[in-house]
VEXDREN-2710 file (C-alpha; in Angstrom, 1 decimal):
% VEXDREN-2710
k/r/px/py/pz
1/MET/-0.1/0.0/-0.1
2/ILE/2.9/2.4/0.9
3/ALA/4.4/2.1/-2.7
4/SER/1.0/3.1/-4.1
5/ILE/0.8/6.3/-2.1
6/THR/2.0/9.3/-4.0
7/ASP/0.2/12.1/-2.2
8/ILE/-0.4/11.6/1.6
9/SER/-2.6/14.4/2.0
10/THR/-5.2/13.3/-0.5
11/GLN/-4.7/9.6/-0.4
12/VAL/-4.4/8.9/3.2
13/TYR/-6.2/12.1/4.7
14/ALA/-10.2/12.6/3.8
15/ASP/-9.5/16.1/4.5
16/PRO/-6.0/17.5/3.2
17/THR/-6.1/20.3/5.7
18/ASP/-6.0/17.8/8.6
19/ARG/-2.4/16.6/7.6
20/LYS/-1.3/20.3/7.7
21/GLU/-2.8/20.8/11.0
22/PHE/-1.1/17.6/12.2
23/ILE/2.3/18.5/10.9
24/GLN/2.1/22.1/12.2
25/LEU/1.4/20.6/15.7
26/LEU/4.3/18.2/15.6
27/LYS/6.6/21.2/14.4
28/GLU/5.3/23.4/17.3
29/GLN/5.0/20.6/20.2
30/GLY/7.4/17.8/18.9
31/GLU/4.6/15.4/19.9
32/VAL/1.1/15.0/19.2
33/VAL/-1.4/12.8/21.4
34/ASN/-4.9/11.7/20.3
35/HIS/-5.1/14.0/17.2
36/GLU/-8.6/13.1/15.7
37/CYS/-9.4/13.2/11.9
38/ARG/-10.9/11.2/9.2
39/PHE/-8.6/8.9/7.1
40/ARG/-9.1/7.0/3.7
41/ARG/-8.7/3.3/3.4
42/LYS/-7.1/1.6/0.3
43/ASP/-10.7/0.9/-1.0
44/GLY/-11.5/4.4/-0.6
45/THR/-13.8/4.1/2.4
46/ILE/-13.6/6.8/5.1
47/PHE/-13.0/5.9/8.8
48/TRP/-12.3/8.0/11.9
49/GLY/-8.9/7.5/13.5
50/ALA/-6.9/8.9/16.5
51/ARG/-3.2/9.4/15.8
52/ASN/-0.3/9.6/18.5
53/ALA/3.0/10.7/16.8
54/ARG/6.3/12.5/17.5
55/ALA/9.0/14.0/15.4
56/VAL/12.2/12.4/14.9
57/ARG/15.2/14.7/14.6
58/ASP/18.9/14.4/13.6
59/GLU/21.9/15.7/15.5
60/ASP/21.4/19.3/14.2
61/GLY/17.9/19.3/15.3
62/ARG/16.2/18.9/11.9
63/VAL/13.0/16.8/11.5
64/VAL/14.0/13.8/9.5
65/ALA/10.9/11.7/10.2
66/TYR/7.7/11.2/12.1
67/GLN/6.9/8.1/14.2
68/GLY/3.5/7.2/15.5
69/PHE/0.4/4.9/15.3
70/THR/-3.3/5.3/14.4
71/PHE/-6.4/4.0/16.3
72/ASP/-9.8/3.1/14.5
73/ILE/-12.3/5.1/16.6
74/THR/-15.0/5.0/14.0
75/GLU/-17.3/3.1/16.2
76/ARG/-16.6/5.5/19.2
77/LYS/-17.5/8.5/16.9
78/ARG/-20.6/6.8/15.7
79/ALA/-21.7/6.1/19.3
80/GLU/-21.0/9.9/20.0
81/ASP/-23.1/11.0/17.1
82/GLU/-25.8/8.7/18.2
83/LEU/-25.7/10.2/21.7
84/LYS/-25.7/13.6/20.3
85/LYS/-28.9/12.9/18.2
86/SER/-30.3/11.1/21.1
87/GLU/-29.9/13.9/23.5
88/ALA/-31.1/16.4/20.8
89/THR/-34.3/14.1/20.3
90/VAL/-34.7/13.9/24.2
91/LYS/-34.5/17.7/24.4
92/LYS/-37.0/18.1/21.6
93/LYS/-39.3/15.7/23.1
94/LEU/-39.1/17.2/26.4
95/LYS/-39.8/20.8/24.9
96/ALA/-42.7/19.4/23.1
97/ILE/-44.1/17.8/26.2
98/LEU/-43.2/20.5/28.8
99/GLU/-43.1/23.7/26.9
100/PRO/-46.5/25.8/26.4
101/ASP/-45.4/26.4/22.8
102/GLY/-43.8/22.8/22.3
103/GLU/-44.7/21.2/19.0
104/ILE/-47.0/18.0/19.9
105/GLY/-46.2/16.6/16.6
106/THR/-42.9/15.5/17.8
107/VAL/-44.0/13.7/20.7
108/ASP/-44.2/9.8/20.5
109/LEU/-47.1/7.9/22.0
110/ALA/-45.0/6.1/24.4
111/ASP/-44.0/9.4/26.0
112/ILE/-47.2/10.1/27.2
113/ILE/-49.0/6.9/28.0
114/ASP/-48.9/4.3/30.7
115/GLN/-47.9/1.3/28.7
116/ASP/-48.0/-1.2/31.7
117/HIS/-51.5/-0.1/32.7
118/LEU/-52.7/-0.4/29.1
119/GLN/-51.0/-3.8/28.6
120/GLN/-52.9/-5.2/31.9
121/LEU/-56.1/-3.7/30.5
122/MET/-55.7/-5.5/27.1
123/ASP/-54.8/-8.9/28.7
124/ASP/-57.9/-8.5/30.8
125/LEU/-60.0/-7.8/27.8
126/PHE/-58.5/-10.8/25.9
127/ARG/-59.3/-13.3/28.7
128/LEU/-62.8/-12.0/28.8
129/THR/-63.7/-11.6/25.1
130/GLY/-60.9/-13.3/23.1
131/ALA/-60.5/-10.1/21.2
132/VAL/-57.0/-9.6/19.6
133/GLY/-55.7/-6.1/19.9
134/ALA/-52.5/-3.9/19.9
135/ILE/-51.5/-0.4/20.4
136/LEU/-48.9/1.0/18.0
137/ASP/-47.2/4.3/17.4
138/LEU/-46.8/5.6/13.9
139/GLN/-43.5/3.9/13.4
140/GLY/-45.0/0.6/13.9
141/ASN/-43.7/-0.1/17.3
142/VAL/-46.0/-2.2/19.4
143/LEU/-46.6/-0.6/22.8
144/ALA/-49.1/-3.1/24.1
145/SER/-50.8/-6.2/22.6
146/CYS/-52.8/-9.3/23.5
147/GLY/-53.9/-12.6/21.9
148/TRP/-51.8/-12.2/18.8
149/GLN/-52.3/-15.4/16.7
150/ASP/-49.5/-17.9/15.9
151/ILE/-49.9/-17.1/12.1
152/CYS/-48.6/-13.6/12.8
153/VAL/-46.2/-14.1/15.5
154/ARG/-44.5/-17.2/14.2
155/PHE/-44.7/-16.6/10.4
156/HIS/-45.9/-13.2/9.0
157/ARG/-43.9/-11.2/11.5
158/VAL/-40.7/-13.2/11.2
159/HIS/-40.0/-13.4/7.5
160/PRO/-38.7/-9.9/6.3
161/ASP/-41.0/-9.8/3.4
162/THR/-44.3/-10.6/5.2
163/ARG/-43.0/-8.5/8.1
164/GLN/-42.9/-5.5/5.8
165/HIS/-46.4/-6.3/4.9
166/CYS/-47.3/-6.0/8.5
167/LEU/-45.5/-2.7/8.8
168/GLU/-47.2/-1.3/5.9
169/SER/-50.6/-2.3/7.5
170/ASP/-49.5/-0.8/10.8
171/THR/-48.5/2.5/9.2
172/VAL/-49.3/3.2/5.6
173/LEU/-52.8/1.6/5.3
174/THR/-54.0/3.6/8.5
175/THR/-52.9/7.0/7.3
176/GLY/-55.6/9.5/7.0
177/THR/-58.0/7.9/9.4
178/ALA/-60.1/10.6/11.1
179/PRO/-60.5/11.0/14.8
180/GLY/-63.3/8.6/16.0
181/GLU/-63.4/6.8/12.6
182/VAL/-63.0/2.9/12.7
183/ARG/-61.6/1.2/9.4
184/LEU/-62.0/-2.4/8.5
185/TYR/-59.4/-3.5/6.2
186/GLN/-57.4/-6.8/4.9
187/CYS/-53.8/-6.7/5.1
188/ARG/-51.4/-7.7/2.5
189/ASN/-50.8/-11.2/4.3
190/GLY/-54.6/-12.0/3.9
191/MET/-55.7/-11.2/7.5
192/TRP/-58.8/-8.9/8.5
193/ASP/-57.8/-5.9/10.8
194/VAL/-59.6/-3.0/12.5
195/VAL/-57.9/0.4/13.1
196/THR/-58.9/3.5/14.9
197/PRO/-56.4/6.5/15.3
198/ILE/-55.1/8.0/18.5
199/HIS/-55.0/11.9/18.2
200/ILE/-53.4/14.0/20.8
201/GLY/-53.9/17.8/20.4
202/GLY/-55.1/17.3/17.1
203/ASN/-52.0/15.4/15.9
204/HIS/-52.1/11.7/14.9
205/ILE/-49.6/10.0/16.9
206/GLY/-50.7/6.2/17.2
207/ASN/-53.3/3.7/16.5
208/VAL/-55.4/1.1/18.2
209/PHE/-55.7/-2.2/16.3
210/CYS/-57.9/-5.2/16.6
211/GLY/-57.3/-8.1/14.1
212/GLN/-56.0/-11.3/13.0
213/PHE/-59.4/-12.7/12.4
214/PHE/-61.6/-13.9/9.6
215/LEU/-65.2/-13.0/9.0
216/GLU/-67.7/-15.9/9.5
217/ASP/-69.6/-15.0/6.2
218/GLU/-66.5/-15.3/4.2
219/ALA/-64.4/-18.4/3.9
220/PRO/-60.6/-17.9/3.9
221/ASP/-58.7/-18.6/0.7
222/THR/-56.7/-21.5/1.8
223/GLU/-54.9/-21.9/-1.5
224/ARG/-53.5/-18.4/-1.1
225/PHE/-52.1/-19.1/2.1
226/ARG/-50.5/-22.3/0.7
227/ARG/-48.9/-20.3/-2.1
228/GLN/-47.5/-17.9/0.6
229/ALA/-46.2/-20.8/2.6
230/ARG/-44.2/-21.9/-0.5
231/GLN/-43.2/-18.3/-1.5
232/TYR/-41.8/-17.4/1.7
233/GLY/-40.5/-20.8/2.7
234/PHE/-42.8/-21.4/5.6
235/ASP/-43.5/-25.1/7.0
236/GLU/-46.7/-25.4/5.1
237/LYS/-48.3/-28.0/7.4
238/ALA/-47.6/-25.8/10.4
239/TYR/-48.6/-22.6/8.6
240/ILE/-51.9/-24.0/7.5
241/ALA/-52.5/-25.4/11.1
242/ALA/-51.9/-21.9/12.5
243/LEU/-54.3/-20.5/9.7
244/ASP/-57.0/-23.0/11.1
245/ARG/-56.5/-21.6/14.6
246/VAL/-57.5/-17.9/13.4
247/PRO/-60.8/-16.9/15.1
248/ARG/-64.0/-16.4/12.8
249/TRP/-66.0/-13.5/14.0
250/SER/-69.4/-12.4/13.0
251/ARG/-69.8/-8.7/11.6
252/GLU/-72.1/-7.8/14.7
253/LYS/-69.0/-9.1/17.0
254/VAL/-66.6/-7.0/14.9
255/ASP/-69.1/-4.0/15.1
256/ARG/-69.0/-4.4/19.0
257/ILE/-65.3/-4.7/19.2
258/MET/-64.8/-1.7/16.8
259/THR/-67.1/0.4/19.1
260/PHE/-65.0/-0.5/22.1
261/TYR/-61.8/0.0/20.6
262/ALA/-62.9/3.5/19.2
263/ARG/-63.8/4.5/22.8
264/LEU/-60.6/3.0/24.1
265/ALA/-58.8/5.3/21.5
266/ALA/-60.6/8.3/22.7
267/THR/-59.9/7.4/26.2
268/ILE/-56.2/7.1/25.4
269/SER/-56.3/10.3/23.5
270/ALA/-58.1/12.1/26.3
271/GLN/-55.7/10.6/28.8
272/GLY/-52.6/11.5/26.8
273/TYR/-53.7/14.9/26.2
274/GLY/-54.5/15.3/29.9
275/ASN/-50.9/14.0/31.0
276/LEU/-49.4/16.5/28.3
277/ARG/-51.3/19.4/29.8
278/LEU/-50.5/18.1/33.3
279/ALA/-46.9/18.0/32.6
280/ARG/-46.8/21.4/31.0
281/SER/-48.8/22.8/33.9
282/LEU/-46.3/21.3/36.4
283/THR/-43.4/22.8/34.5
284/ALA/-45.1/26.1/34.4
285/ASN/-45.7/25.8/38.2
286/GLU/-42.1/24.9/38.8
287/ARG/-41.0/27.8/36.9
288/THR/-43.3/29.9/38.7
289/LEU/-42.2/28.7/42.1
290/ALA/-38.6/29.2/40.9
291/ALA/-39.3/32.6/40.0
292/LEU/-41.2/33.3/43.3
293/GLN/-38.2/31.8/45.1
294/VAL/-35.9/34.3/43.3
295/LYS/-38.3/37.1/44.2
296/ASN/-38.7/35.8/47.8
297/GLU/-34.6/36.0/48.2
298/GLU/-34.7/39.4/46.8
299/TYR/-37.4/40.6/49.2
300/GLU/-35.4/38.9/52.0
301/ALA/-32.4/40.8/51.1
302/LEU/-34.3/43.9/50.9
303/HIS/-36.1/43.2/54.0
304/GLU/-32.5/42.7/55.8
305/GLU/-31.3/46.0/54.1
306/LEU/-34.5/47.8/55.4
307/SER/-34.1/46.4/58.7
308/SER/-30.5/47.4/58.8
309/SER/-31.7/50.9/57.8
310/PHE/-34.4/50.7/60.3
311/GLU/-32.0/50.0/63.2
312/GLU/-29.9/52.9/62.0
313/VAL/-32.9/55.2/61.8
314/GLN/-33.9/54.0/65.2
315/ALA/-30.5/54.6/66.7
316/ALA/-30.5/58.2/65.2
317/THR/-34.1/58.6/66.5
318/GLU/-32.9/57.6/70.1
319/GLU/-30.0/59.9/69.6
320/LEU/-32.1/62.7/68.7
321/GLN/-34.5/61.9/71.6
322/VAL/-31.5/62.2/73.8
323/GLN/-30.4/65.6/72.4
324/ASN/-33.9/66.8/72.5
325/GLU/-34.2/65.9/76.3
326/GLU/-31.0/67.6/76.8
327/LEU/-32.1/70.7/74.8
328/GLN/-35.5/70.5/76.8
329/GLN/-33.3/70.4/80.1
330/SER/-31.1/73.3/78.8
331/ASP/-34.3/75.3/77.8
332/ILE/-35.8/74.7/81.3
333/ALA/-32.5/75.7/83.0
334/LEU/-32.4/78.8/80.6
335/ARG/-36.0/79.8/81.4
336/GLU/-35.3/79.2/85.2
337/SER/-32.1/81.5/84.9
338/ASP/-34.2/84.0/82.9
339/GLU/-36.8/83.9/85.5
340/LYS/-34.3/84.4/88.3
341/HIS/-32.6/87.2/86.3
342/ARG/-36.1/88.8/85.8
343/ARG/-37.1/88.5/89.4
344/LEU/-33.8/90.0/90.4
345/PHE/-34.1/92.7/87.8
346/GLU/-37.6/93.7/89.1
347/THR/-37.0/93.5/92.8
348/MET/-33.5/94.7/93.3
349/ALA/-33.2/98.0/95.1
350/GLN/-30.6/99.4/92.6
351/GLY/-32.0/101.2/89.6
352/VAL/-30.8/99.5/86.5
353/ILE/-31.3/100.7/82.9
354/TYR/-30.3/98.9/79.7
355/GLN/-29.1/100.7/76.7
356/ALA/-28.8/99.3/73.1
357/ALA/-25.5/99.4/71.3
358/ASP/-26.3/103.0/70.0
359/GLY/-26.9/104.1/73.7
360/ALA/-30.7/104.3/73.5
361/ILE/-32.5/103.2/76.7
362/ILE/-34.5/100.1/75.9
363/SER/-35.5/98.9/79.5
364/ALA/-35.4/99.9/83.0
365/ASN/-36.4/98.1/86.3
366/PRO/-39.0/99.6/88.7
367/ALA/-36.2/100.9/91.0
368/ALA/-34.8/103.0/88.3
369/GLU/-38.4/104.2/87.4
370/ARG/-38.7/105.0/91.2
371/ILE/-35.5/106.6/91.7
372/LEU/-35.8/108.7/88.5
373/GLY/-39.4/109.6/89.0
374/LEU/-40.0/108.6/85.3
375/THR/-41.7/105.6/83.6
376/LEU/-39.9/103.4/81.2
377/ASP/-41.9/104.9/78.4
378/GLN/-40.6/108.2/79.2
379/MET/-37.1/107.0/79.3
380/ARG/-37.2/104.7/76.2
381/GLY/-35.2/105.9/73.2
382/LYS/-33.2/108.4/75.3
383/THR/-29.4/108.1/75.8
384/SER/-27.3/109.1/78.8
385/MET/-25.5/111.6/76.6
386/ASP/-28.6/113.3/75.6
387/ARG/-28.2/117.3/76.2
388/ARG/-31.5/117.4/77.9
389/TRP/-29.9/115.8/80.9
390/ARG/-28.0/118.0/83.4
391/MET/-25.8/117.0/86.3
392/ILE/-26.8/118.8/89.7
393/ASN/-25.1/118.6/93.0
394/ALA/-27.6/116.5/95.1
395/LEU/-27.6/116.2/98.7
396/VAL/-26.5/112.7/99.5
397/PRO/-27.9/111.5/103.0
398/ARG/-25.7/109.9/105.0
399/LEU/-25.5/106.2/104.3
400/GLN/-26.0/103.9/107.1
401/PRO/-24.3/100.5/107.6
402/GLY/-25.8/97.8/105.4
403/ASP/-27.1/100.5/102.7
404/THR/-26.3/99.6/99.1
405/THR/-25.0/101.6/96.5
406/PHE/-27.7/103.8/94.9
407/LEU/-28.2/106.0/92.0
408/TRP/-29.6/109.5/93.1
409/LEU/-31.4/111.0/90.0
410/GLN/-33.6/114.2/89.8
411/PRO/-35.8/114.7/86.9
412/HIS/-36.3/118.4/85.5
413/PHE/-38.5/119.5/82.9
414/GLU/-37.8/122.6/80.6
415/GLN/-40.0/124.2/78.0
416/GLY/-38.7/123.3/74.6
417/ARG/-38.2/125.4/71.5
418/TRP/-41.4/124.2/70.1
419/GLY/-43.4/124.6/73.2
420/GLN/-42.9/121.0/74.2
421/SER/-41.9/119.8/77.8
422/LEU/-38.5/118.3/77.7
423/LEU/-37.0/116.0/80.4
424/ALA/-33.6/116.5/81.8
425/LEU/-32.1/114.1/84.3
426/TYR/-29.7/115.4/87.1
427/PHE/-27.9/112.7/88.8
428/SER/-25.0/111.9/91.1
429/LEU/-23.5/108.4/91.9
430/CYS/-23.2/107.6/95.5
431/TYR/-21.5/104.7/97.0
432/PRO/-21.2/103.6/100.6
433/PHE/-18.2/105.1/102.2
434/PHE/-18.0/102.8/105.2
END
């Protein structure tokens, strides 16, 4: 084979760029492990391989050869591809089943029915009535069955050609059957069958069969079955014996069985659709609960934040209350001080006059009014430097021990230039001298 190879890139590799990538890796790394790509066999067929190799260099470090070996990983890659397809199919089915907008047409009948329960139901029906039945999906897969005849189990469904006839009866011949419709037909192997469809959400996804019988008013064509035995290599004697065991039903019985299976198909349809809606409802509920959980966590976080803020506000409020109490105490103390000052101002024996920054009299205590003989209204607005005040020599009485300082003032009125009475104050300051 090596002698016949003139171009490794095109004769050994399915894609020439894989060789370029492989050589580049060897140059950069000196060794390549598990490099996967597609190769060509001598007969031209493609296979997947994994290659381990290293570069062989001479004394000067130049690459003189590549050494390595290749594993055939075709089966592994095929299995990986099948797994990916299977995962994609499962995801698609789950979406169809669980998502509100899922496409029901992608759902298989087996995904939404209880096969074990239906199998028990059909077994009980066969024991009571001898009715042969089966539930199949649109691919011809038997999901539940009962009472199948030997002529089908041992012969028709064993040989590949007659088995294909059965598959056509299970799939092609039942296409287009309307919901609630029951169709009576003869399969290509010569047996009579009854079929009614199973619809889920308006989609045809399976069928209920009752068959493998002959009608009482029609004798089976034995010669036809002998020809089939010879054509497909069946043991003719055993085949005809199996034919003789096939039940003969009256049309009335067929009608009753057909009515029952139509109702069974309707029940399966309703149950399947109910299961589908339930699954979607549960999924929607789970998503709603998940969303509520997220919201609840957000609310809890917000609650913790608000609680922390509330504690800070509460602490600030308490601090303000303390400050307010302190202010109230200070205000009380200030009022008490003001009250003491007011009482002192009003009751002290010394005359006291308050003046503003410009010297104008703004207040005077009762002692000052008494001493000066003037009311506060008469003094308010005047200053001590007013020219209408004149100092006089006053006769100061002798002060006795215990007397306090006093201000001796004498009011004097003069006629003003405009005929008004003017007030002049004569005063002298006296202090105790002993």
